[in-house]
DSSP file (Angstrom, degrees, kcal/mol; ACC not computed):
  #  RESIDUE AA STRUCTURE BP1 BP2  ACC     N-H-->O    O-->H-N    N-H-->O    O-->H-N    TCO  KAPPA ALPHA  PHI   PSI    X-CA   Y-CA   Z-CA
    1    1 A M              0   0    0      0, 0.0     2,-0.4     0, 0.0     0, 0.0   0.000 360.0 360.0 360.0 125.6  -88.2  -87.7   10.4
    2    2 A M        -     0   0    0      1,-0.0     2,-0.4     0, 0.0     0, 0.0  -0.698 360.0-133.9 -89.3 134.6  -88.6  -84.1    9.2
    3    3 A S        -     0   0    0     -2,-0.4     2,-0.5     1,-0.0    -1,-0.0  -0.736  20.1-131.5 -86.8 135.8  -89.0  -83.4    5.6
    4    4 A Q        -     0   0    0     -2,-0.4     2,-0.4     1,-0.0    -1,-0.0  -0.735  15.1-137.3 -90.0 129.6  -86.9  -80.5    4.4
    5    5 A R        -     0   0    0     -2,-0.5     2,-0.3     1,-0.0    -1,-0.0  -0.716  15.8-138.0 -88.4 133.5  -88.7  -77.9    2.3
    6    6 A L        -     0   0    0     -2,-0.4     2,-0.0     1,-0.1    -1,-0.0  -0.656  17.8-117.9 -89.3 144.7  -86.8  -76.6   -0.7
    7    7 A S     >  -     0   0    0     -2,-0.3     4,-1.9     1,-0.1     5,-0.1  -0.306  31.4-104.4 -72.5 166.1  -86.7  -73.0   -1.6
    8    8 A A  H  > S+     0   0    0      1,-0.2     4,-1.6     2,-0.2    -1,-0.1   0.855 122.6  52.7 -61.1 -35.4  -88.2  -71.9   -4.9
    9    9 A H  H  4 S+     0   0    0      1,-0.2    -1,-0.2     2,-0.2     5,-0.1   0.884 112.4  43.6 -69.2 -38.4  -84.8  -71.4   -6.4
   10   10 A E  H  4 S+     0   0    0      1,-0.2    -2,-0.2    -3,-0.1    -1,-0.2   0.755 109.8  59.1 -76.5 -24.3  -83.7  -74.9   -5.4
   11   11 A W  H  < S+     0   0    0     -4,-1.9    -2,-0.2     2,-0.0    -1,-0.2   0.900  89.7  76.0 -75.1 -42.9  -87.0  -76.5   -6.6
   12   12 A D  S  < S-     0   0    0     -4,-1.6    -5,-0.0    -5,-0.1     0, 0.0  -0.379  70.4-144.3 -75.0 153.0  -86.9  -75.4  -10.2
   13   13 A K        +     0   0    0     -2,-0.1     2,-0.2     2,-0.1    -1,-0.1   0.367  65.2 108.0 -96.4   3.5  -84.7  -77.3  -12.6
   14   14 A F        -     0   0    0     -5,-0.1     2,-0.4     1,-0.0    -2,-0.1  -0.537  67.0-128.1 -85.0 149.5  -83.8  -74.2  -14.7
   15   15 A R        -     0   0    0     -2,-0.2     2,-0.4     2,-0.0    -2,-0.1  -0.801  20.2-146.5 -95.0 136.6  -80.4  -72.6  -14.6
   16   16 A H        -     0   0    0     -2,-0.4     2,-0.3     0, 0.0     0, 0.0  -0.880  13.3-166.5-107.8 134.6  -80.4  -68.9  -14.0
   17   17 A F        -     0   0    0     -2,-0.4     2,-0.2     2,-0.0     3,-0.0  -0.851  30.0-101.2-118.0 152.6  -77.7  -66.6  -15.5
   18   18 A E     >  -     0   0    0     -2,-0.3     4,-2.1     1,-0.1     5,-0.2  -0.510  28.8-130.8 -69.3 140.6  -76.8  -63.1  -14.8
   19   19 A E  H  > S+     0   0    0      1,-0.2     4,-2.6     2,-0.2     5,-0.2   0.856 105.7  57.0 -63.0 -35.9  -78.3  -60.7  -17.3
   20   20 A R  H  > S+     0   0    0      1,-0.2     4,-1.9     2,-0.2    -1,-0.2   0.912 109.5  44.4 -63.1 -43.2  -75.0  -59.0  -17.9
   21   21 A R  H  > S+     0   0    0      2,-0.2     4,-2.3     1,-0.2    -1,-0.2   0.874 112.6  51.6 -70.0 -36.8  -73.3  -62.3  -18.9
   22   22 A L  H  X S+     0   0    0     -4,-2.1     4,-2.4     2,-0.2    -2,-0.2   0.904 109.6  49.7 -66.5 -41.0  -76.2  -63.3  -21.1
   23   23 A N  H  X S+     0   0    0     -4,-2.6     4,-2.5     2,-0.2    -2,-0.2   0.896 110.6  50.8 -62.4 -40.7  -76.1  -60.0  -22.9
   24   24 A W  H  X S+     0   0    0     -4,-1.9     4,-2.4     2,-0.2    -2,-0.2   0.904 110.8  48.8 -63.6 -41.8  -72.3  -60.4  -23.4
   25   25 A L  H  X S+     0   0    0     -4,-2.3     4,-2.4     2,-0.2    -2,-0.2   0.922 112.6  46.6 -64.7 -45.4  -72.8  -63.9  -24.8
   26   26 A V  H  X S+     0   0    0     -4,-2.4     4,-2.2     2,-0.2    -2,-0.2   0.905 113.5  49.2 -64.7 -41.6  -75.6  -62.8  -27.2
   27   27 A T  H  X S+     0   0    0     -4,-2.5     4,-2.4     2,-0.2    -2,-0.2   0.913 111.2  49.7 -63.3 -43.0  -73.5  -59.8  -28.4
   28   28 A S  H  X S+     0   0    0     -4,-2.4     4,-2.4     1,-0.2    -2,-0.2   0.914 111.6  48.1 -63.0 -43.3  -70.4  -62.0  -28.9
   29   29 A L  H  X S+     0   0    0     -4,-2.4     4,-2.4     2,-0.2    -1,-0.2   0.891 111.2  51.1 -65.2 -38.6  -72.4  -64.5  -30.9
   30   30 A S  H  X S+     0   0    0     -4,-2.2     4,-2.5     2,-0.2    -2,-0.2   0.912 111.4  46.9 -64.2 -42.9  -74.0  -61.7  -33.0
   31   31 A V  H  X S+     0   0    0     -4,-2.4     4,-2.5     2,-0.2     5,-0.2   0.912 112.8  49.7 -65.7 -42.5  -70.6  -60.2  -33.8
   32   32 A A  H  X S+     0   0    0     -4,-2.4     4,-2.3     2,-0.2    -2,-0.2   0.904 113.0  46.8 -63.5 -41.3  -69.1  -63.7  -34.7
   33   33 A L  H  X S+     0   0    0     -4,-2.4     4,-2.1     2,-0.2    -2,-0.2   0.923 112.9  48.5 -66.8 -44.0  -72.1  -64.4  -37.0
   34   34 A A  H  X S+     0   0    0     -4,-2.5     4,-0.7     1,-0.2    -2,-0.2   0.900 113.3  48.0 -63.4 -40.7  -71.9  -61.0  -38.7
   35   35 A T  H >X S+     0   0    0     -4,-2.5     4,-2.8     1,-0.2     3,-0.7   0.916 112.8  47.6 -65.9 -42.9  -68.1  -61.4  -39.2
   36   36 A S  H 3X S+     0   0    0     -4,-2.3     4,-1.7     1,-0.2    -2,-0.2   0.824 103.2  62.2 -71.0 -29.5  -68.4  -64.9  -40.6
   37   37 A L  H 3< S+     0   0    0     -4,-2.1    -1,-0.2     1,-0.2    -2,-0.2   0.721 116.4  32.0 -68.6 -18.9  -71.2  -63.9  -43.0
   38   38 A L  H <X S+     0   0    0     -3,-0.7     4,-1.2    -4,-0.7    -2,-0.2   0.819 123.1  42.2 -99.7 -44.1  -68.8  -61.5  -44.7
   39   39 A S  H  X S+     0   0    0     -4,-2.8     4,-2.3     2,-0.2    -3,-0.2   0.894 110.5  53.1 -77.1 -39.0  -65.5  -63.2  -44.3
   40   40 A L  H  X S+     0   0    0     -4,-1.7     4,-2.7    -5,-0.3     5,-0.2   0.933 109.4  47.2 -65.6 -46.0  -66.4  -66.8  -45.1
   41   41 A P  H  > S+     0   0    0      0, 0.0     4,-3.0     0, 0.0     5,-0.2   0.910 113.3  49.5 -61.1 -38.8  -68.1  -66.1  -48.5
   42   42 A I  H  X S+     0   0    0     -4,-1.2     4,-1.5     2,-0.2    -2,-0.2   0.913 112.2  48.2 -65.8 -40.6  -65.3  -63.9  -49.6
   43   43 A L  H  X S+     0   0    0     -4,-2.3     4,-1.1     2,-0.2    -1,-0.2   0.923 114.6  45.3 -63.8 -44.3  -62.8  -66.6  -48.6
   44   44 A V  H >X S+     0   0    0     -4,-2.7     4,-1.4     1,-0.2     3,-0.6   0.932 113.2  49.7 -64.9 -45.7  -64.8  -69.2  -50.5
   45   45 A L  H 3< S+     0   0    0     -4,-3.0    -1,-0.2     1,-0.2    -2,-0.2   0.761 103.1  62.3 -67.6 -23.9  -65.3  -67.1  -53.5
   46   46 A Y  H 3< S+     0   0    0     -4,-1.5    -1,-0.2    -5,-0.2    -2,-0.2   0.882 109.9  39.1 -65.8 -37.7  -61.6  -66.3  -53.7
   47   47 A F  H << S+     0   0    0     -4,-1.1     2,-0.5    -3,-0.6    -2,-0.2   0.680  97.8  84.7 -90.4 -18.8  -60.7  -70.0  -54.2
   48   48 A V     <  +     0   0    0     -4,-1.4     0, 0.0     1,-0.1     0, 0.0  -0.747  50.0 175.2 -86.5 126.6  -63.6  -70.9  -56.6
   49   49 A K        +     0   0    0     -2,-0.5    -1,-0.1     5,-0.0    -4,-0.0   0.669  45.0  98.9-107.4 -21.1  -62.6  -70.0  -60.1
   50   50 A Q     >  -     0   0    0      1,-0.1     4,-2.4     2,-0.0     5,-0.2  -0.547  65.8-143.4 -73.3 128.0  -65.6  -71.3  -62.3
   51   51 A P  H  > S+     0   0    0      0, 0.0     4,-2.4     0, 0.0     5,-0.2   0.886  98.2  49.8 -60.2 -41.6  -68.0  -68.4  -63.1
   52   52 A N  H  > S+     0   0    0      1,-0.2     4,-2.2     2,-0.2     5,-0.2   0.899 112.0  48.2 -65.8 -38.9  -71.1  -70.6  -62.8
   53   53 A A  H  > S+     0   0    0      2,-0.2     4,-2.4     1,-0.2    -1,-0.2   0.894 111.1  51.0 -67.3 -39.3  -70.1  -71.9  -59.5
   54   54 A R  H  X S+     0   0    0     -4,-2.4     4,-2.5     2,-0.2    -2,-0.2   0.910 110.0  49.6 -63.9 -41.8  -69.3  -68.4  -58.2
   55   55 A L  H  X S+     0   0    0     -4,-2.4     4,-2.2     2,-0.2    -2,-0.2   0.918 111.7  48.2 -63.2 -43.7  -72.7  -67.2  -59.3
   56   56 A A  H  X S+     0   0    0     -4,-2.2     4,-2.3     1,-0.2    -1,-0.2   0.895 112.1  49.7 -63.8 -40.0  -74.4  -70.1  -57.6
   57   57 A L  H  X S+     0   0    0     -4,-2.4     4,-2.9     2,-0.2     5,-0.2   0.907 108.8  51.9 -66.3 -41.3  -72.4  -69.5  -54.4
   58   58 A V  H  X S+     0   0    0     -4,-2.5     4,-2.3     1,-0.2    -2,-0.2   0.927 110.8  48.3 -60.5 -44.4  -73.2  -65.7  -54.4
   59   59 A I  H  X S+     0   0    0     -4,-2.2     4,-2.4     2,-0.2    -1,-0.2   0.919 112.5  48.5 -62.2 -43.5  -76.9  -66.5  -54.7
   60   60 A C  H  X S+     0   0    0     -4,-2.3     4,-2.5     1,-0.2    -2,-0.2   0.922 111.6  49.0 -63.0 -44.3  -76.7  -69.1  -51.9
   61   61 A F  H  X S+     0   0    0     -4,-2.9     4,-2.3     1,-0.2    -1,-0.2   0.889 111.2  50.1 -63.4 -39.0  -74.8  -66.6  -49.6
   62   62 A I  H  X S+     0   0    0     -4,-2.3     4,-2.7    -5,-0.2     5,-0.2   0.918 111.1  48.8 -65.2 -43.2  -77.4  -63.9  -50.3
   63   63 A L  H  X S+     0   0    0     -4,-2.4     4,-2.6     2,-0.2     5,-0.2   0.913 111.7  48.9 -62.7 -42.5  -80.3  -66.2  -49.5
   64   64 A V  H  X S+     0   0    0     -4,-2.5     4,-2.7     2,-0.2     5,-0.2   0.909 112.4  49.3 -63.4 -41.6  -78.6  -67.4  -46.3
   65   65 A F  H  X S+     0   0    0     -4,-2.3     4,-2.5     2,-0.2    -2,-0.2   0.950 113.5  44.7 -61.9 -49.8  -78.0  -63.7  -45.3
   66   66 A A  H  X S+     0   0    0     -4,-2.7     4,-2.3     1,-0.2    -2,-0.2   0.906 115.7  47.4 -64.1 -41.9  -81.6  -62.6  -46.0
   67   67 A L  H  X S+     0   0    0     -4,-2.6     4,-2.1    -5,-0.2     5,-0.2   0.926 113.2  48.3 -65.2 -44.7  -83.0  -65.7  -44.3
   68   68 A G  H  X S+     0   0    0     -4,-2.7     4,-2.1    -5,-0.2    -2,-0.2   0.888 112.2  49.8 -62.3 -39.4  -80.8  -65.2  -41.2
   69   69 A L  H  X S+     0   0    0     -4,-2.5     4,-1.2    -5,-0.2     6,-0.4   0.913 112.1  46.7 -65.9 -43.2  -81.6  -61.5  -41.0
   70   70 A S  H  < S+     0   0    0     -4,-2.3    -1,-0.2     1,-0.2    -2,-0.2   0.842 117.3  43.4 -70.7 -31.1  -85.3  -62.1  -41.2
   71   71 A L  H  < S+     0   0    0     -4,-2.1    -1,-0.2    -5,-0.2    -2,-0.2   0.796 118.2  42.0 -82.8 -28.6  -85.3  -64.9  -38.6
   72   72 A S  H  < S+     0   0    0     -4,-2.1     2,-0.3    -5,-0.2    -2,-0.2   0.539 114.5  44.5-100.4  -5.8  -82.9  -63.3  -36.1
   73   73 A T  S  < S-     0   0    0     -4,-1.2     0, 0.0    -5,-0.2     0, 0.0  -0.834  70.2-129.7-130.1 170.1  -84.2  -59.7  -36.1
   74   74 A S        +     0   0    0     -2,-0.3    -4,-0.1     2,-0.0    -3,-0.1   0.008  58.8 143.0-104.8  26.9  -87.5  -57.9  -36.0
   75   75 A A        -     0   0    0     -6,-0.4    -2,-0.1     1,-0.1     2,-0.1  -0.330  50.0-119.3 -68.3 148.5  -86.6  -55.8  -39.0
   76   76 A N     >  -     0   0    0      1,-0.1     4,-2.2    -2,-0.0     5,-0.2  -0.284  33.0 -95.3 -81.1 174.3  -89.3  -54.9  -41.5
   77   77 A R  H  > S+     0   0    0      1,-0.2     4,-2.6     2,-0.2     5,-0.2   0.844 122.6  56.0 -61.4 -35.9  -89.2  -55.9  -45.1
   78   78 A D  H  > S+     0   0    0      2,-0.2     4,-2.4     1,-0.2    -1,-0.2   0.929 109.8  44.8 -63.3 -44.9  -87.7  -52.6  -46.2
   79   79 A A  H  > S+     0   0    0      2,-0.2     4,-2.6     1,-0.2     5,-0.2   0.894 113.5  50.1 -67.4 -39.9  -84.8  -52.9  -43.8
   80   80 A I  H  X S+     0   0    0     -4,-2.2     4,-2.5     2,-0.2    -2,-0.2   0.916 111.6  48.9 -64.2 -42.6  -84.2  -56.5  -44.8
   81   81 A F  H  X S+     0   0    0     -4,-2.6     4,-2.4    -5,-0.2    -2,-0.2   0.923 112.7  47.7 -62.5 -44.2  -84.2  -55.6  -48.5
   82   82 A A  H  X S+     0   0    0     -4,-2.4     4,-2.1     2,-0.2    -2,-0.2   0.920 114.2  45.8 -64.7 -44.2  -81.8  -52.7  -48.0
   83   83 A A  H  X S+     0   0    0     -4,-2.6     4,-2.4     1,-0.2    -1,-0.2   0.900 113.6  49.4 -66.2 -40.1  -79.4  -54.8  -45.9
   84   84 A T  H  X S+     0   0    0     -4,-2.5     4,-2.6    -5,-0.2    -2,-0.2   0.879 109.7  51.8 -67.2 -37.3  -79.5  -57.6  -48.4
   85   85 A A  H  X S+     0   0    0     -4,-2.4     4,-2.2     2,-0.2    -2,-0.2   0.906 111.1  47.4 -64.5 -41.2  -78.9  -55.2  -51.3
   86   86 A A  H  X S+     0   0    0     -4,-2.1     4,-1.9     2,-0.2    -2,-0.2   0.916 113.0  48.4 -65.9 -42.5  -75.9  -53.8  -49.5
   87   87 A Y  H  X S+     0   0    0     -4,-2.4     4,-2.0     1,-0.2    -2,-0.2   0.910 111.3  50.8 -62.4 -43.2  -74.6  -57.3  -48.7
   88   88 A S  H  X S+     0   0    0     -4,-2.6     4,-2.8     1,-0.2     5,-0.2   0.894 107.0  54.2 -61.9 -40.2  -75.1  -58.4  -52.3
   89   89 A A  H  X S+     0   0    0     -4,-2.2     4,-2.5     1,-0.2     5,-0.2   0.898 106.8  51.3 -62.3 -40.8  -73.2  -55.3  -53.6
   90   90 A V  H  X S+     0   0    0     -4,-1.9     4,-1.9     1,-0.2    -1,-0.2   0.935 113.6  44.1 -62.2 -45.8  -70.2  -56.3  -51.5
   91   91 A L  H  X S+     0   0    0     -4,-2.0     4,-2.5     2,-0.2    -2,-0.2   0.906 113.9  49.5 -67.4 -40.9  -70.2  -59.8  -52.8
   92   92 A V  H  X S+     0   0    0     -4,-2.8     4,-2.8     2,-0.2     5,-0.2   0.901 110.3  50.4 -66.6 -40.3  -70.7  -58.7  -56.4
   93   93 A V  H  X S+     0   0    0     -4,-2.5     4,-1.4    -5,-0.2    -1,-0.2   0.905 112.0  48.6 -63.5 -40.0  -67.9  -56.2  -56.3
   94   94 A F  H  < S+     0   0    0     -4,-1.9     5,-0.4    -5,-0.2    -2,-0.2   0.932 114.8  44.1 -64.8 -44.6  -65.6  -58.8  -54.8
   95   95 A V  H  < S+     0   0    0     -4,-2.5    -2,-0.2     1,-0.2    -1,-0.2   0.869 111.7  53.0 -69.4 -37.1  -66.5  -61.3  -57.5
   96   96 A S  H  < S+     0   0    0     -4,-2.8     2,-0.2    -5,-0.2    -1,-0.2   0.781  96.0  79.9 -73.5 -25.4  -66.4  -58.8  -60.4
   97   97 A G  S  < S-     0   0    0     -4,-1.4     2,-1.5    -5,-0.2     3,-0.2  -0.590  82.3-131.8 -80.4 144.3  -62.9  -57.7  -59.5
   98   98 A D    >   +     0   0    0     -2,-0.2     3,-0.5     1,-0.2     4,-0.4  -0.570  44.5 157.1 -94.1  72.4  -60.0  -59.9  -60.6
   99   99 A L  T 3   +     0   0    0     -2,-1.5     3,-0.4    -5,-0.4    -1,-0.2   0.758  63.4  63.4 -72.5 -25.3  -58.3  -59.9  -57.2
  100  100 A A  T 3  S+     0   0    0     -3,-0.2    -1,-0.2     1,-0.2    -2,-0.1   0.844 112.7  34.7 -68.1 -32.2  -56.4  -63.1  -57.7
  101  101 A N  S <  S+     0   0    0     -3,-0.5    -1,-0.2     2,-0.0    -2,-0.2   0.361  89.6 121.2-103.8   4.2  -54.4  -61.6  -60.6
  102  102 A A              0   0    0     -4,-0.4    -3,-0.0    -3,-0.4    -5,-0.0  -0.415 360.0 360.0 -69.6 143.0  -54.1  -58.1  -59.2
  103  103 A K              0   0    0     -2,-0.1    -1,-0.1     0, 0.0    -4,-0.0   0.390 360.0 360.0-114.8 360.0  -50.6  -56.8  -58.7
């Protein structure tokens, strides 16, 4: 009985993906995450009416943004601070405007 030798590709248990498809997947996930980090907090803050709850939510969203940015990128502290300040400004402008009663 002859033993059949497996090729290196058949031997390993890892799955190999095309780089083009993997880049597309990572880009899609990044876009989805970036979109949800802006749209979900605005949607949540639109429906919450208590000022203390809104303030706590804004702080939580800012912390999640800054933490996600620092963990998912290789940006330095200056860039993380600038991006977090811009994100905070968007949320604060949204909360400070009375969009629910605007005509």
